[in-house]
Biopython code that builds the backbone (N, CA, C, O; Angstrom):
import numpy as np
from Bio.PDB.StructureBuilder import StructureBuilder

atoms = [
    (1, "MET", "N", (53.391, -72.730, -25.861)),
    (1, "MET", "CA", (52.227, -72.551, -26.682)),
    (1, "MET", "C", (52.031, -73.824, -27.498)),
    (1, "MET", "O", (52.947, -74.290, -28.176)),
    (2, "THR", "N", (50.854, -74.362, -27.424)),
    (2, "THR", "CA", (50.557, -75.540, -28.227)),
    (2, "THR", "C", (50.225, -75.122, -29.649)),
    (2, "THR", "O", (49.712, -74.030, -29.894)),
    (3, "GLU", "N", (50.525, -76.003, -30.564)),
    (3, "GLU", "CA", (50.297, -75.689, -31.968)),
    (3, "GLU", "C", (48.842, -75.963, -32.328)),
    (3, "GLU", "O", (48.347, -77.075, -32.141)),
    (4, "THR", "N", (48.165, -74.950, -32.841)),
    (4, "THR", "CA", (46.790, -75.103, -33.289)),
    (4, "THR", "C", (46.706, -74.721, -34.753)),
    (4, "THR", "O", (47.484, -73.901, -35.243)),
    (5, "ALA", "N", (45.765, -75.318, -35.437)),
    (5, "ALA", "CA", (45.594, -75.023, -36.857)),
    (5, "ALA", "C", (44.730, -73.778, -37.018)),
    (5, "ALA", "O", (43.650, -73.673, -36.436)),
    (6, "LEU", "N", (45.217, -72.855, -37.803)),
    (6, "LEU", "CA", (44.443, -71.654, -38.096)),
    (6, "LEU", "C", (43.497, -71.945, -39.248)),
    (6, "LEU", "O", (43.812, -72.757, -40.118)),
    (7, "PRO", "N", (42.341, -71.293, -39.263)),
    (7, "PRO", "CA", (41.476, -71.422, -40.440)),
    (7, "PRO", "C", (42.184, -70.866, -41.677)),
    (7, "PRO", "O", (42.987, -69.938, -41.585)),
    (8, "ASP", "N", (41.874, -71.444, -42.816)),
    (8, "ASP", "CA", (42.545, -71.027, -44.053)),
    (8, "ASP", "C", (42.303, -69.562, -44.376)),
    (8, "ASP", "O", (43.216, -68.873, -44.831)),
    (9, "TRP", "N", (41.087, -69.073, -44.148)),
    (9, "TRP", "CA", (40.795, -67.676, -44.470)),
    (9, "TRP", "C", (41.613, -66.738, -43.595)),
    (9, "TRP", "O", (42.051, -65.683, -44.053)),
    (10, "LEU", "N", (41.823, -67.118, -42.333)),
    (10, "LEU", "CA", (42.603, -66.266, -41.438)),
    (10, "LEU", "C", (44.079, -66.297, -41.807)),
    (10, "LEU", "O", (44.759, -65.274, -41.736)),
    (11, "ALA", "N", (44.571, -67.451, -42.197)),
    (11, "ALA", "CA", (45.970, -67.548, -42.620)),
    (11, "ALA", "C", (46.217, -66.707, -43.867)),
    (11, "ALA", "O", (47.267, -66.077, -43.989)),
    (12, "ILE", "N", (45.266, -66.690, -44.790)),
    (12, "ILE", "CA", (45.411, -65.880, -46.002)),
    (12, "ILE", "C", (45.417, -64.396, -45.660)),
    (12, "ILE", "O", (46.200, -63.633, -46.226)),
    (13, "VAL", "N", (44.555, -63.982, -44.745)),
    (13, "VAL", "CA", (44.521, -62.575, -44.325)),
    (13, "VAL", "C", (45.826, -62.188, -43.650)),
    (13, "VAL", "O", (46.367, -61.113, -43.913)),
    (14, "ILE", "N", (46.336, -63.054, -42.783)),
    (14, "ILE", "CA", (47.582, -62.760, -42.069)),
    (14, "ILE", "C", (48.752, -62.664, -43.038)),
    (14, "ILE", "O", (49.568, -61.748, -42.938)),
    (15, "VAL", "N", (48.838, -63.597, -43.966)),
    (15, "VAL", "CA", (49.925, -63.563, -44.953)),
    (15, "VAL", "C", (49.824, -62.310, -45.812)),
    (15, "VAL", "O", (50.837, -61.679, -46.115)),
    (16, "GLY", "N", (48.610, -61.947, -46.203)),
    (16, "GLY", "CA", (48.427, -60.733, -46.998)),
    (16, "GLY", "C", (48.862, -59.484, -46.252)),
    (16, "GLY", "O", (49.503, -58.605, -46.828)),
    (17, "LEU", "N", (48.517, -59.401, -44.968)),
    (17, "LEU", "CA", (48.924, -58.237, -44.176)),
    (17, "LEU", "C", (50.435, -58.172, -44.002)),
    (17, "LEU", "O", (51.020, -57.091, -44.077)),
    (18, "VAL", "N", (51.070, -59.310, -43.771)),
    (18, "VAL", "CA", (52.525, -59.326, -43.601)),
    (18, "VAL", "C", (53.225, -58.943, -44.900)),
    (18, "VAL", "O", (54.186, -58.174, -44.882)),
    (19, "ILE", "N", (52.753, -59.474, -46.024)),
    (19, "ILE", "CA", (53.378, -59.147, -47.311)),
    (19, "ILE", "C", (53.179, -57.677, -47.646)),
    (19, "ILE", "O", (54.114, -57.008, -48.087)),
    (20, "LEU", "N", (51.964, -57.168, -47.439)),
    (20, "LEU", "CA", (51.704, -55.756, -47.718)),
    (20, "LEU", "C", (52.510, -54.846, -46.789)),
    (20, "LEU", "O", (53.059, -53.838, -47.233)),
    (21, "GLY", "N", (52.583, -55.196, -45.511)),
    (21, "GLY", "CA", (53.364, -54.403, -44.570)),
    (21, "GLY", "C", (54.848, -54.430, -44.868)),
    (21, "GLY", "O", (55.529, -53.411, -44.748)),
    (22, "SER", "N", (55.355, -55.594, -45.259)),
    (22, "SER", "CA", (56.772, -55.693, -45.616)),
    (22, "SER", "C", (57.081, -54.908, -46.879)),
    (22, "SER", "O", (58.124, -54.261, -46.979)),
    (23, "GLY", "N", (56.174, -54.967, -47.838)),
    (23, "GLY", "CA", (56.371, -54.206, -49.075)),
    (23, "GLY", "C", (56.377, -52.711, -48.837)),
    (23, "GLY", "O", (57.186, -51.988, -49.418)),
    (24, "LEU", "N", (55.471, -52.242, -47.980)),
    (24, "LEU", "CA", (55.452, -50.809, -47.679)),
    (24, "LEU", "C", (56.703, -50.383, -46.917)),
    (24, "LEU", "O", (57.232, -49.296, -47.152)),
    (25, "SER", "N", (57.174, -51.225, -46.012)),
    (25, "SER", "CA", (58.409, -50.902, -45.298)),
    (25, "SER", "C", (59.604, -50.874, -46.241)),
    (25, "SER", "O", (60.478, -50.015, -46.115)),
    (26, "LEU", "N", (59.645, -51.804, -47.181)),
    (26, "LEU", "CA", (60.716, -51.818, -48.175)),
    (26, "LEU", "C", (60.635, -50.595, -49.081)),
    (26, "LEU", "O", (61.660, -50.012, -49.434)),
    (27, "LEU", "N", (59.433, -50.209, -49.452)),
    (27, "LEU", "CA", (59.248, -49.018, -50.274)),
    (27, "LEU", "C", (59.715, -47.763, -49.532)),
    (27, "LEU", "O", (60.345, -46.885, -50.122)),
    (28, "GLY", "N", (59.404, -47.686, -48.245)),
    (28, "GLY", "CA", (59.876, -46.555, -47.454)),
    (28, "GLY", "C", (61.381, -46.534, -47.307)),
    (28, "GLY", "O", (61.996, -45.467, -47.331)),
    (29, "ALA", "N", (61.983, -47.709, -47.154)),
    (29, "ALA", "CA", (63.440, -47.773, -47.037)),
    (29, "ALA", "C", (64.124, -47.411, -48.347)),
    (29, "ALA", "O", (65.192, -46.799, -48.341)),
    (30, "SER", "N", (63.519, -47.781, -49.466)),
    (30, "SER", "CA", (64.121, -47.418, -50.753)),
    (30, "SER", "C", (64.032, -45.918, -51.001)),
    (30, "SER", "O", (64.821, -45.369, -51.770)),
    (31, "GLY", "N", (63.084, -45.256, -50.360)),
    (31, "GLY", "CA", (62.994, -43.802, -50.472)),
    (31, "GLY", "C", (64.197, -43.100, -49.870)),
    (31, "GLY", "O", (64.549, -41.999, -50.293)),
    (32, "LEU", "N", (64.827, -43.723, -48.893)),
    (32, "LEU", "CA", (66.032, -43.132, -48.309)),
    (32, "LEU", "C", (67.174, -43.093, -49.313)),
    (32, "LEU", "O", (68.000, -42.181, -49.285)),
    (33, "VAL", "N", (67.219, -44.064, -50.185)),
    (33, "VAL", "CA", (68.288, -44.130, -51.177)),
    (33, "VAL", "C", (68.007, -43.194, -52.347)),
    (33, "VAL", "O", (68.917, -42.541, -52.857)),
    (34, "ARG", "N", (66.761, -43.129, -52.766)),
    (34, "ARG", "CA", (66.424, -42.415, -53.997)),
    (34, "ARG", "C", (66.224, -40.912, -53.812)),
    (34, "ARG", "O", (66.548, -40.133, -54.709)),
    (35, "LEU", "N", (65.700, -40.499, -52.673)),
    (35, "LEU", "CA", (65.378, -39.080, -52.496)),
    (35, "LEU", "C", (66.638, -38.279, -52.173)),
    (35, "LEU", "O", (67.563, -38.774, -51.530)),
    (36, "ARG", "N", (66.648, -37.024, -52.638)),
    (36, "ARG", "CA", (67.874, -36.238, -52.534)),
    (36, "ARG", "C", (67.908, -35.290, -51.337)),
    (36, "ARG", "O", (68.914, -35.233, -50.629)),
    (37, "SER", "N", (66.844, -34.556, -51.100)),
    (37, "SER", "CA", (66.914, -33.551, -50.035)),
    (37, "SER", "C", (66.613, -34.187, -48.672)),
    (37, "SER", "O", (65.999, -35.250, -48.576)),
    (38, "PHE", "N", (67.058, -33.511, -47.651)),
    (38, "PHE", "CA", (66.884, -34.003, -46.287)),
    (38, "PHE", "C", (65.409, -34.120, -45.925)),
    (38, "PHE", "O", (64.998, -35.117, -45.331)),
    (39, "TYR", "N", (64.616, -33.127, -46.270)),
    (39, "TYR", "CA", (63.209, -33.121, -45.892)),
    (39, "TYR", "C", (62.416, -34.193, -46.632)),
    (39, "TYR", "O", (61.478, -34.764, -46.075)),
    (40, "ASP", "N", (62.781, -34.467, -47.869)),
    (40, "ASP", "CA", (62.140, -35.574, -48.581)),
    (40, "ASP", "C", (62.497, -36.907, -47.936)),
    (40, "ASP", "O", (61.652, -37.797, -47.837)),
    (41, "ARG", "N", (63.728, -37.046, -47.503)),
    (41, "ARG", "CA", (64.161, -38.292, -46.860)),
    (41, "ARG", "C", (63.501, -38.485, -45.505)),
    (41, "ARG", "O", (63.293, -39.619, -45.073)),
    (42, "VAL", "N", (63.176, -37.415, -44.845)),
    (42, "VAL", "CA", (62.539, -37.536, -43.541)),
    (42, "VAL", "C", (61.053, -37.839, -43.692)),
    (42, "VAL", "O", (60.516, -38.666, -42.956)),
    (43, "HIS", "N", (60.386, -37.184, -44.629)),
    (43, "HIS", "CA", (58.931, -37.270, -44.715)),
    (43, "HIS", "C", (58.435, -38.533, -45.421)),
    (43, "HIS", "O", (57.635, -39.277, -44.853)),
    (44, "ALA", "N", (58.880, -38.778, -46.605)),
    (44, "ALA", "CA", (58.306, -39.854, -47.421)),
    (44, "ALA", "C", (58.517, -41.257, -46.844)),
    (44, "ALA", "O", (57.558, -42.027, -46.807)),
    (45, "PRO", "N", (59.703, -41.625, -46.398)),
    (45, "PRO", "CA", (59.870, -42.992, -45.881)),
    (45, "PRO", "C", (59.086, -43.264, -44.602)),
    (45, "PRO", "O", (58.700, -44.404, -44.343)),
    (46, "THR", "N", (58.849, -42.236, -43.807)),
    (46, "THR", "CA", (58.125, -42.486, -42.563)),
    (46, "THR", "C", (56.682, -42.875, -42.817)),
    (46, "THR", "O", (56.103, -43.621, -42.027)),
    (47, "LEU", "N", (56.087, -42.393, -43.890)),
    (47, "LEU", "CA", (54.705, -42.764, -44.188)),
    (47, "LEU", "C", (54.602, -44.255, -44.488)),
    (47, "LEU", "O", (53.741, -44.943, -43.939)),
    (48, "GLY", "N", (55.472, -44.750, -45.352)),
    (48, "GLY", "CA", (55.450, -46.175, -45.681)),
    (48, "GLY", "C", (55.864, -47.053, -44.521)),
    (48, "GLY", "O", (55.271, -48.108, -44.295)),
    (49, "ALA", "N", (56.866, -46.632, -43.790)),
    (49, "ALA", "CA", (57.353, -47.445, -42.677)),
    (49, "ALA", "C", (56.320, -47.528, -41.552)),
    (49, "ALA", "O", (56.162, -48.581, -40.935)),
    (50, "THR", "N", (55.626, -46.439, -41.285)),
    (50, "THR", "CA", (54.623, -46.444, -40.227)),
    (50, "THR", "C", (53.439, -47.326, -40.589)),
    (50, "THR", "O", (52.987, -48.122, -39.766)),
    (51, "LEU", "N", (52.935, -47.197, -41.799)),
    (51, "LEU", "CA", (51.815, -48.038, -42.217)),
    (51, "LEU", "C", (52.248, -49.498, -42.324)),
    (51, "LEU", "O", (51.476, -50.397, -41.989)),
    (52, "GLY", "N", (53.463, -49.743, -42.782)),
    (52, "GLY", "CA", (53.968, -51.110, -42.855)),
    (52, "GLY", "C", (54.068, -51.753, -41.486)),
    (52, "GLY", "O", (53.700, -52.915, -41.316)),
    (53, "MET", "N", (54.565, -51.005, -40.505)),
    (53, "MET", "CA", (54.659, -51.525, -39.151)),
    (53, "MET", "C", (53.273, -51.795, -38.578)),
    (53, "MET", "O", (53.069, -52.800, -37.896)),
    (54, "ALA", "N", (52.322, -50.908, -38.850)),
    (54, "ALA", "CA", (50.967, -51.098, -38.339)),
    (54, "ALA", "C", (50.326, -52.355, -38.926)),
    (54, "ALA", "O", (49.646, -53.092, -38.213)),
    (55, "LEU", "N", (50.534, -52.603, -40.208)),
    (55, "LEU", "CA", (49.959, -53.799, -40.829)),
    (55, "LEU", "C", (50.587, -55.075, -40.277)),
    (55, "LEU", "O", (49.894, -56.073, -40.079)),
    (56, "ILE", "N", (51.890, -55.048, -40.028)),
    (56, "ILE", "CA", (52.555, -56.223, -39.457)),
    (56, "ILE", "C", (52.093, -56.454, -38.017)),
    (56, "ILE", "O", (51.950, -57.602, -37.596)),
    (57, "LEU", "N", (51.858, -55.388, -37.260)),
    (57, "LEU", "CA", (51.349, -55.538, -35.896)),
    (57, "LEU", "C", (49.932, -56.101, -35.884)),
    (57, "LEU", "O", (49.602, -56.921, -35.027)),
    (58, "VAL", "N", (49.095, -55.675, -36.820)),
    (58, "VAL", "CA", (47.737, -56.222, -36.910)),
    (58, "VAL", "C", (47.796, -57.707, -37.262)),
    (58, "VAL", "O", (47.038, -58.505, -36.712)),
    (59, "ALA", "N", (48.688, -58.079, -38.172)),
    (59, "ALA", "CA", (48.845, -59.492, -38.525)),
    (59, "ALA", "C", (49.314, -60.302, -37.319)),
    (59, "ALA", "O", (48.844, -61.418, -37.101)),
    (60, "SER", "N", (50.230, -59.752, -36.544)),
    (60, "SER", "CA", (50.709, -60.432, -35.346)),
    (60, "SER", "C", (49.589, -60.588, -34.322)),
    (60, "SER", "O", (49.464, -61.635, -33.688)),
    (61, "TRP", "N", (48.783, -59.555, -34.164)),
    (61, "TRP", "CA", (47.668, -59.597, -33.225)),
    (61, "TRP", "C", (46.652, -60.660, -33.641)),
    (61, "TRP", "O", (46.142, -61.401, -32.800)),
    (62, "LEU", "N", (46.360, -60.729, -34.942)),
    (62, "LEU", "CA", (45.424, -61.736, -35.437)),
    (62, "LEU", "C", (45.972, -63.148, -35.238)),
    (62, "LEU", "O", (45.244, -64.048, -34.819)),
    (63, "TYR", "N", (47.249, -63.334, -35.537)),
    (63, "TYR", "CA", (47.834, -64.674, -35.421)),
    (63, "TYR", "C", (47.837, -65.162, -33.972)),
    (63, "TYR", "O", (47.339, -66.249, -33.679)),
    (64, "PHE", "N", (48.395, -64.362, -33.075)),
    (64, "PHE", "CA", (48.497, -64.817, -31.695)),
    (64, "PHE", "C", (47.140, -64.867, -31.008)),
    (64, "PHE", "O", (46.933, -65.687, -30.113)),
    (65, "GLY", "N", (46.217, -64.008, -31.409)),
    (65, "GLY", "CA", (44.866, -64.087, -30.857)),
    (65, "GLY", "C", (44.165, -65.370, -31.251)),
    (65, "GLY", "O", (43.501, -65.998, -30.426)),
    (66, "ALA", "N", (44.307, -65.760, -32.501)),
    (66, "ALA", "CA", (43.669, -66.996, -32.961)),
    (66, "ALA", "C", (44.402, -68.224, -32.436)),
    (66, "ALA", "O", (43.762, -69.222, -32.107)),
    (67, "ALA", "N", (45.716, -68.174, -32.352)),
    (67, "ALA", "CA", (46.490, -69.335, -31.913)),
    (67, "ALA", "C", (46.293, -69.621, -30.428)),
    (67, "ALA", "O", (46.252, -70.783, -30.022)),
    (68, "GLN", "N", (46.173, -68.580, -29.622)),
    (68, "GLN", "CA", (46.034, -68.767, -28.183)),
    (68, "GLN", "C", (44.580, -68.789, -27.730)),
    (68, "GLN", "O", (44.292, -69.162, -26.593)),
    (69, "GLY", "N", (43.672, -68.397, -28.601)),
    (69, "GLY", "CA", (42.259, -68.432, -28.245)),
    (69, "GLY", "C", (41.788, -67.263, -27.408)),
    (69, "GLY", "O", (40.649, -67.266, -26.942)),
    (70, "ARG", "N", (42.617, -66.280, -27.206)),
    (70, "ARG", "CA", (42.210, -65.077, -26.472)),
    (70, "ARG", "C", (42.886, -63.874, -27.104)),
    (70, "ARG", "O", (44.030, -63.949, -27.552)),
    (71, "TRP", "N", (42.175, -62.786, -27.133)),
    (71, "TRP", "CA", (42.631, -61.585, -27.838)),
    (71, "TRP", "C", (43.140, -60.578, -26.812)),
    (71, "TRP", "O", (42.356, -59.911, -26.137)),
    (72, "LEU", "N", (44.451, -60.480, -26.707)),
    (72, "LEU", "CA", (45.079, -59.553, -25.775)),
    (72, "LEU", "C", (45.783, -58.448, -26.551)),
    (72, "LEU", "O", (46.327, -58.699, -27.627)),
    (73, "PRO", "N", (45.780, -57.236, -26.024)),
    (73, "PRO", "CA", (46.407, -56.115, -26.751)),
    (73, "PRO", "C", (47.905, -55.991, -26.496)),
    (73, "PRO", "O", (48.398, -54.878, -26.314)),
    (74, "ARG", "N", (48.643, -57.099, -26.478)),
    (74, "ARG", "CA", (50.086, -57.046, -26.238)),
    (74, "ARG", "C", (50.838, -56.302, -27.325)),
    (74, "ARG", "O", (51.853, -55.661, -27.050)),
    (75, "GLU", "N", (50.353, -56.379, -28.553)),
    (75, "GLU", "CA", (51.044, -55.722, -29.658)),
    (75, "GLU", "C", (51.011, -54.205, -29.527)),
    (75, "GLU", "O", (51.869, -53.517, -30.080)),
    (76, "LEU", "N", (50.037, -53.683, -28.807)),
    (76, "LEU", "CA", (49.996, -52.234, -28.586)),
    (76, "LEU", "C", (51.163, -51.768, -27.727)),
    (76, "LEU", "O", (51.577, -50.613, -27.822)),
    (77, "LEU", "N", (51.697, -52.649, -26.892)),
    (77, "LEU", "CA", (52.872, -52.294, -26.100)),
    (77, "LEU", "C", (54.102, -52.141, -26.982)),
    (77, "LEU", "O", (55.004, -51.366, -26.663)),
    (78, "ILE", "N", (54.144, -52.876, -28.091)),
    (78, "ILE", "CA", (55.261, -52.759, -29.022)),
    (78, "ILE", "C", (55.208, -51.423, -29.742)),
    (78, "ILE", "O", (56.226, -50.755, -29.917)),
    (79, "ALA", "N", (54.011, -51.045, -30.154)),
    (79, "ALA", "CA", (53.858, -49.795, -30.904)),
    (79, "ALA", "C", (54.094, -48.642, -29.981)),
    (79, "ALA", "O", (54.015, -47.488, -30.402)),
]
sb = StructureBuilder()
sb.init_structure("model")
sb.init_model(0)
sb.init_chain("A")
sb.init_seg("    ")
for serial, (resi, resn, name, xyz) in enumerate(atoms, 1):
    if name == "N":
        sb.init_residue(resn, " ", resi, " ")
    sb.init_atom(name, np.array(xyz, "f"), 0.0, 1.0, " ", f" {name:<3s}", serial, name[0])
structure = sb.get_structure()
């Protein structure tokens, strides 16, 4: 893959999605430590982890789509 420069607005969007997705995943993981009952541990962290993963996948899709110049749904295979 050749290195191409991303537009600044797209880089800001990608960084924002990665930071937000990582924060939600971290928040979901901290729920495993803080919550006491089994059902709370199963339910609450999955909400944050799922949305966090989705945001990181969207950021990955935007980055590789812009870098390669073609938009392929490869990230859907990961999900």
